[in-house]
N, C-alpha and C positions, 0 to 999 in steps of 0.2 A: 502493500499498499505505501502512497505516498506519505512522506513526511509531514507532520503537523507541530509548527514550531511555535506560533504564537499561545503565549502564558494563556489566553485568553480561551479557548478550546483544549485546556489542557484533560478537563471535566470527559469531552468530548472523545478523547484518546483513550481513557479510561476505559471508556464504555466499550469501544472497539475491543479494546485490550479482553473484556470478559468475553468474548466472541473467539479467542483462541488467537490472537493476532499481535507479535510482539513488535513493539512499540516505541519510536525515539521521544522521548518526554526532553523540552523544554527546561525543566526543573533539573535535569543533568548538567547543563552548561555553567561555566562558573561565573562567580558573580562578586563584589568587591566586599560582601559580608558572609557569603555562605560560609560555613563551616566545614563541611565536608570536602577532604583531600582526596580521599580514593574509595572508589565505589560506589554504593554495594556491589559485590562481588562474591561468587556463589564458588565453592569447594565440594566436591560430593565425598560422603563421609565415609563411603562404603557400602551402603547396604539401599534397599528401594524402599523405605518407610523415613528418612532422614536426608537433610539438606541445611549445608553449615551455609550462613549469609556472614559475609565481613564488611567492614567500612573500616575509616581514619578520617579522623576529624586534622582539625589546626590547633586545638585547643582545649581543654575541658569542656565538655558540655553541661548547661545546668540540667540537661534532662538526653537521654537518647534511649528510644523504643522501638521495638518491632512486632508488628502489626500482620498478622497471615489469615488467609480461610480459603475457602475452596469460590468464594467471590471476592468482587473490591469491596464488598462490606466488612470484609476480616471480623471472624470471630474471637480470635486472640490476640492477645497483647504482653506483652512482657516487657519491663526497663533491662535494661543492658548498661552494665559498666566496664568502663576503660580499663586496661590491663597495666596501663601506666601512663603519668603524667607528665614525663620526660618531656625533652626535646625528638623529634621523630615517634614519638610511640601515639600516645590518644586512639589504640585500636582497640577495635571491637568485634566480636565476633558471638556470632548464636547459632546454635546446630536445632535447627526445627525437628522435632521426633514426632512418630506417632502418626503418619501420614499416611495414605494408601496409596500402593505401588500403582506408577502409570497414571497418575492423576495430577493435572494442573493445579497449583497453589499458588494464589497471589500475594503477594508480602509489601510493605512497607515501611523504609527506615526514616524514623523521624529525629531531628535534632535541631532542639532549640526553636524547633517549629516549622522549620524545614523539611517537605516529607522527599521521599525518592523513594518511588514504588517499585516495582518489578515482580518477574513470574517465572517459575520455573516447572518442570516436568521432572516427580520420581523418577527412577528407574522401574523397568517394567517387572514383573514377577521372572523371579529365578526360571519358570520354564518358558517363558518367551520363547518364540522361535524366530522373531524378526525384530530389527532395530533400526536405525539410521542414528549415524553418530559423523561430525568434521573433524579434520585434523589441519594444521599447518604450524606454520613454528620461522625462527629467524626475524623477528618481528623490530628489531633494535632500528635504531638512526634515525629513520624516516615516521614517526608518526601520522604523516598525511598520505604517505604510501599507506600503511598499516590500516587504517583507517579506510581506506576505498574498496582495501581486501575486504574488509570487515563487513562494508557496506553493502558488495555483492553476496556477502555468506546470509548478512540477514534477510536480503530480498529471496534467495535460494529457501532459507527456512522458513519465509511465511508463507512461502506457495504452499506449504502444506503442512503448518506449525505442530498440528497435533501428534506428528508422527517423528518431525524433524528438529524440535527442542529439546535435544536430552544432552549430550556432552561434546567438548571438544578437546583435542589431543593439540600438547604442544610441543615441537620436537628440540627446545631451547632458542637461547639467544635472547629472552625477553626484552632486553636493552644494551648499551652500546657498553658501559661500564656497572657490573652489575652489582658492584660495592659501593657506589654511590648514592644517597637518596635521592639526589635530584634528577637523575637518569630514570629511576622511575616514576618520578611523579611528573617529567616532562616529556617521556615517552610510553610507555605503556599504560598507565594510568591517567595521560594527559585528558582531561576533562573539556578542552576544546573540541574535543571529536566525541560527538553523540553518538555516532554509528559502534564505535567502538565502547562508549557507557552504557550504552544496550545490551552490547552482545554479553558483557563482564555480567551484568546483572540478570541475565538469562538463561545463560548457559554455564554450567561449571567447567572452567579449565582444566584439565589434568597433565600436568607437564613435567618436563625432562629436564634439568642441569644441563647448560650448555659451557661453553667453554669463555663466553662474555660474562656469565654468573661468577667468574673469578677473577675479572679485574677491576681493578680500583684507577680513580678516576685517570684518564690521560696515560694510564700505561696499558699494553696488550701483552701484558705477562701475568700469569697467574699467580694470586697470592694465594697458597693453598693452604696458610693458618688460618684465613678467614673466608676462604672459598664457598660459597653459596649460603653465608648470611643473611643477606638481604632475600635473597630466596626465599630461604625457608622463614624469614619473618613475614613475606606478604602471603607464600605458597606453604603455609603450617600443614602438608596433609597430614592425616592420621595414621597414615597405613605402614612408614616406616619400620620395618621390622628392627633395624639399628639405626638409632634415632643421630649418630655421628654421619652415615650418609643418606644419598638421594635413590635408593632402588625401591620400588615397592609392586605390588601388583592389585588390581580389583579386579573385579564381576560387575559387570553391566547387562542384563536378557543372559544371552546368548554366547556373549564376548567375554573372554578374558585376556585383560592387557597387562604384558608385565614391561616394566619400565626399570631400566638399567643407567646406571650413574659410570661415567667414563672419568670421572675428574676425582673424584676424593675417594673411590675407593678400587682397588685391584678387580681386574674380570679376568685374570687368565685363569685356565683351567688350574683347579688345586687353592683358588682362593675363597674365602669365604661369600664373595658374590655368587661365584661361579656355581660353588655349589645349593646357595640359595634359589638362584635361576633355573637350576636342573629338576631339584624338589619343587619347584613352583610350576613349572611346567607340567611337568611329569605327573602331578596332585590333581591338576585342572580336567573336569569332565567336562568343560565348555565346547561345543562343536567346532568358534572361531576362534582363534588364539591371534593376538595381536602382541608383538615385540616394538619398543619405543625405544631409541636412544639419539645421540645428537650428531658423532662422527658417526659418520658411513661404513658400513661395510662395504656396500657397493654400491658406486655412483657414477659419475660420468667428468670427475674430473674438473677439467675446464681450459678454457683458452688461458693463456695468460698475459697481462698486460699490465699498464701503469692501472698502481693501485688496485689491481687483482689476483689475490693470491687463493685460487684454487684448493681444495683442500684434497690431498689423497685417501683412497680405501683404508682404511682401518683391517691391518693384514694380523694383529691378534684377535679380531670380532670374526674375522675370515677361518681362522686356524682354529680356535678354541670354540667361539660360540655359537657358529653356523650350522655345524655338525648338533648341537644340542636343540638346536631350531628344527633342523629337517627330522629328528629324531622324535620328537615332539609334538608336530602338527600344527607348527606355528603357518599361518596363513601367507600374513603380511607383517613387512619391518619396515617403520616410519622412521625415519629420519632425517637429518637437517645439516647444518654445517656450510655446504653448499646454495651458494646464492641462486638456485633456479630449480626447475622440476626435472628429475631423471626418473625412467621406472627400467628397473634391471631383472631380469628370472633368472634363476638360478636355481638347480635343483628343485623345481618346483615352487619356490618360494620369489613372490614381487617384493622388490626390494625398492622405496618410493621416498625420495628425498622431497623432502617437502618447505626448503627453501625460501621461498619465495612469499617471506609476511612483511618484507620493508626494507629490508636490509640493501645495499646497492647489491642490484644485479650483475651477473656478469654471465657470459655465453658459456653452455658447456660444450663436451666435445662427445659426439656421436659416436666416435668410433672406438670407446672404451668398450672395456669386455663386458659381454651379458647387458649389454643397454639397449632396449626396446624402443624407447623414446627418452629426447631429452630436448628442453624447449627453456630459453630465454624467458621467463617471466612470471611475474609478481602473482600468488592463485591460492586455493586452500581446494581441499578432497575433501568427495561427501562420499561415504561408505553405506549402501543400502544393503541389508542382510535379508532375507526372507527364505527362510527353510533351508533348503542345502548349497545356494547360491549367493553370492555376493557380488553386488556390482557397484564399483569406483568410478566416479564424475571426478574431474580435475577442473576447474574452472578459474578463468583469470579475474584479474581485480575490473576487466572490461563486461566480464560476464559471458566471454566465449568459452565454453566446455572444449579444450582443446584435448585431452585424451580421457579415455574411457575405456574400461576391461570388465570382464568378470572372470569370479573364481567359480568355478561349479564344484561341490564337495564328492559328488559320483564322478566327476571325472578325476577328481585327486584319489579316491578310493579304486578308480579302472587302474589310473596308472601307477600305483602300487604294484600292482599283481605281477609277481615274476613273469619274464617272459623265458621261455624254456626254448628247445632245441631237440627234437628229434629225426634221426637219419629215415628218409622214405625214397628208396629207389636210388636215384645217381646224387639229391642233395639233400640238404639238413634246413627242414622247415620252420621257422620260429611260429611261435603261437602264446596265447594265455587262455586260459581256462578257467573259470568262475562259476558261482550260484551252484544250488541244488535242484535234481530235478533230470527231465528226460533230458538227452542232448541236443542243445541245438546248434548248429553249425553257421555261421557266417560266412559268405562268399566274397571277396572286397573288388571293387570295379577300378577299370582305364586306371594306371598308372597308381592307385591308393595302396595305402598300410594300413598294417589293424590299426594302427592310431588313429585315424580319420574317422572310427565309428564314432558316432554323437553319444558323448558319457550318460544325459539323460535317457537314452534308448537300450543300452546296453546295459545299466541298473537297473531298467523296468523289468527287462527279459529275465537279468538272472535272479529275478526276488519269485520266479515261477521255474526256471530251467537253468541246465548247466548249460552256460554259451560258451560256444569255441568262437575264436578270432585266431588269423593266422596269415601271415604272408604271402602272400602268390609266388610262386617261383620268380627270383631274378630279382624281388622287389624288397625294401626295407632290407631285415636282417636274413631273410631266407637267401639262399644261395642258388645258383644256378649251374649246369653244365653244360656242355659244345652241343646237346640237343637242339634241335630247331623248335621255337616258341609254336605250337599250336592248342587251341581250345580242347582238342581232345587229350593232349598232353597234359593240362591244366587240368583236365578231370581224374584222370588219373592218379596226379599227384593229389588230388582231394581225395581218391577212397584210400590210398596210400597213408594220408594221416589218421584218416579213422582204424584203419587196421591197426596203425603204430601204436595208438593211443586204446586199444582192445575197446572201440567204439565198433558194435556190429550195427546197428542203427541210429542213425539219427533224423529230427527234420532240419530242413537247410532251410537258408536264405540268403540270396543270391541280387546282390544290388550291380544294373550297368553291365558290363562285360561278365560280372560275377553271376550276374542271371542265366547269362549265356552257359558258363561251366555249370551252372546248375542245371539246365535243363541237359547236358551233354552227361553229367554225372546221374542223374534220373534213369535215362535209355543206356548208357553203359553198364552201371550197375545199381541198378532198380533195387535188388535187397538191400541198397543200404541206406537209403530215401527214406522216410517216415513221412510227413507232409510236406508241400513244396510251397515255399512261397518267392515267386518272379516279381521283384521291384524294378519298374523301369527297364524291363525287357523287351528284346526284340529274336524274333527266331531265325536270322538271316536267309539267304539267299536271293532268288527274285519277288519271294513274295515279302519282304522285309519293304517299309516306309524310312528312307533314308534320311538323315538331318540335312538341312543345305550345304551349298558347296561353301559356302562363307566357314560356318562352322567345320568342316571336316579339313580344310584346311588349317585352322584353328588347334584341333584335335591334333594335327601329324605335327605341329611347329614345336620342336622342341628346342629351338636356339634360345640363344641369350641367359642371363643367369636363372637358376631355380626359380628365384622369387620372381622373376620376370615372366618364367615358363609358367608359374602357379598362379599365377593373378590372373594369366589369360587364360585359364582352363578355368578357375575360379566364377569369372563371369559369366560361363557357360552353364554355373549350377541353377541360378535363380532367376525367375522373372527381374527386369531392367527396372519395373515398378516397385517391385519386393525392397530391390538392392538401395534403391533411395529413402524406401522409410525408415531400412534396417544398416546405416553407415557402417557399423562398427563391425566388422567380423568376430571379434574374439567375443563377444555377447551370444554368438549362436555356434560358431566352427572349430572345434579343438586345433591345439596347437599343435602342430606337426612335429613329432620328435625323430621320426625316421627319415631318412632320405633313399633315393633309388637314380641308379646312374641313368642318365638320356638313352645309353643305348637298350638296356634290356626295356624301358619305356616303349623305346621304338619296335622293338622286337615284339611286344604287345601289343603293338598298334596293327603290324602286318599279321600278326593271328589270326586278328579279329577279321582282318580284309582277308584273309583267304580259309575262313569258316564255310564250310558247306550249309552250315544251317539245320536246321530242323523240323521245318514245316512238314514234311510227309510222315514225318514218325509221330509226331506228337499226339494223334491219337491212341496211340502206345501207352501213355502214360496214365496209368492208373491209379497213381497218390492224389489225396486231396491237394487241391491246389488252386494258390492265390495268388492272382496280380495286381498289384498297387501302382499306381501311374498319377505323375499332374500331371492338370490338365495344361498347363502351359510349358511342359519338358521341350527344349530345343534340339536336346541331344538325340533322345531318342524318343520320336515323336509319340502320343497316347496313342495313336491309331494301332500301334505294333501291339499291344497290350489287347485290344478289341483283336487282331485277328489270331493271338495265341489262344483267348479264352475262347474261342469258337471252335479251335480246334484240340481243346483236352476236356472232355467231357466231364461235366459237374464243376468246371472250373468256376473262382468268386471271381469277378471285377471290380477293384475300387478304385475311384477318382477320386483326388482330392482338386479341390478346385483352388485355383492360383498360386498350384502346385508347379515347381520345374521339376528340376533332375534332381535336386537338392532337397526334395520335401520332408526327408526326415528329417533336414537341421531345422527347415523353416517349423513344420509341427511335429516335434519330437513326441508329445503326450498321444495326440490325435493318432500316429504313426504306430507305436509300441501299443495303445490301445486297439489297433484294427489288428495287427498279427498275432496278439494274445485271446482276441476274441475266435480269431479263425483256428489257434491252436488247441483253444480251451472246446471247441464242438466239433 
């Protein structure tokens, strides 16, 4: 909503606030007579029924109170005493208790007649499966830029305040000189910036110590004797297991956050902090685990220049802590120190550098190891969790979403299944097997590897069947020989795999070229096939309906880098309109972890071209058969499925409207439901 600044309409702002929108209030700005020096601001005390409200005054007030309630009528009032009356003291803190999880509470701090309202949502219940939260950091030096980031964050929050007014992680470097009181006044708590003040009064900020929290005035060298003193003073998190240091953890709905300290405590293997982190991550049963610290483990370093000092990766974290993260199910690591955005993917963990909160920015080096994306921009990140899926959006201080990605727990689970090798004929076949029940064999299509099956589909199928996926001859980790690639040879490979796994009979699902292999398999080895599912299938020969000449040229073109070749093929999988509506492939397409040689891909293409087809033999198929096709498939036009269905007695045919060749990625739940309905009837 637009900002309402005139004091005469403050009542209207509060009225709107009662309907769940977080607003800026004119009373937050500085005045000559104001008593408030910092706040009010919030700290999450670690449970879903409490919230701590803090503020600081310029001098000892005659009276300080806090009111709260489920509406702006406030049903409770308490007088709060300061913790000391010396210079730079006059701090106030009150923890509101006995609240209901996941409910908005309105509060108002009053200091000698001045009123400072705010609101917050308590944490959801322990059993919650959905959550939104924010993260950013390196907010020092430029409070105006910091405020521009917060302005966009609050605009984003206000689009759905009942879901998004939760908490915000801060990756450190709150201010330039963290041991100087003036910098906390002038930078992080500067009352000239009303968006920042509203933010602090609306979301608890859960931070980690950065190197600048150890710096005294005008010196960029750490003062370890006093490191973090003012950081602890203004952010007195009650969760520290060791009050001399700054590492801690907390649960919030489905998330466990582990916060590490790289400045006042050792964190190498064998240290007390390492032992604490190992136990903390191991003991947590939360489905989503996030780790936060300041110095990056994996980042994009930076391009050096005048007054630019990019920071290298922390090798101790890489060698000692990263294996700990990998072994304990950590999903995301948030870090700062470098003043840009970078995303690195290492062994299945997303390492995000979120150092664009206000400090002088500089360009990252996108060519550093494991960098997926790197951009010089002021920004924040929003994390949206829904069940097994975490979606992350990174948004600039101009409101542009410049990166987004999705982590799927089902994909993570499937990815952790061990790849095994088995000798079949003249090759070694790589495969994975998971789930319980009757065996269901999935045959991948042209140029694909087994890691391209949608994890949501695999997970759903594996709840009912023992699912087997594998790499075809010469693809991914499966070897090849000097034999000429043919569909008949692929069929024999598949039958040999079932023999090697001691599986007498399996249901078979083949996609695209995999569907041609499945047809050949059921004709050449009928006793090995239970039910047959042909997805995006054609029968070959003169009866087949072929794609356009333009599409055939793209299919045969393996020139350029693997990324360029993959991008050309990717655009053929989906209708153009659907692609425009879903511009980020990471939200629906699994990240490939295997590669295949262009030579073997070309041999696959030749095998499809030399296949005689099955049209005349299709009536011999006695297995229950399902055909699935998308109405907008340009690779294998849907008419092909009609031709096959008419030839196989009693075949089922399902068309998915608006579906392309990759319809299982477009509609994974619907696709899985269709397959399971067929198999179970």
